[in-house]
C-alpha angles and dihedrals in degrees: 000000000000121000094204115052138122129235107237095191094106142021113273092013110173123241111248135206122210122212135185101228116225136174119227109178107318094329127099113223132183122215114199108252093229090058093057120082095184145333119236145162108244110230097202136344119216113218115235114214115236092010117141115268094255092056102088091189138259129314137187114243108185093320097319122109110235129189109234115216117198104224092198093057092040090057093043095250129141108286118249121249116269089245093057111091104180125182132284136226112213109224126182119211117174107320094330131089121214129194111219104205113217132171097244142345122227134179133311110267124203115207131175110258090224091062094062106115126199120262107266113258094235093061115110113275091238091059093044089056092053103036121073096196146306135267120203111230127187096271106009147009125272110215109205111223122222091219093189091055092047092051097032098062100033109137096014096097093065099046118113116249 
């Protein structure tokens, strides 16, 4: 399923983006559908000693070892309680699969590509580097995650120079 396609059913049909909606803390985010391999409930996460804070640990996904990235920590939000399990978005990068741990997963949202607004300049630089833009919804904003950036730099912010 492609997250960026146009509906050719009528003249002037607007190009649409599709996002898997997720909650991370109090914020609504959208992950492009084509960036998500699967959605799953992690059974257990094994802590990895000396791993960066945003690496929640390792988990077993149908016999494959997957690095679990805590989206809250990655985005600089308050960590979840140890008893909260959340959900995970399976993301493939190169030959490796990552599980991006989020608080909850909602529905797939379709938004006109033309309505994607830039990330406001006053937003923290960390967020700007991991968010592609913002869609205005009826009651809140949908921040569009750059899933590759979230996964791609996990662990690099805590390394010594």
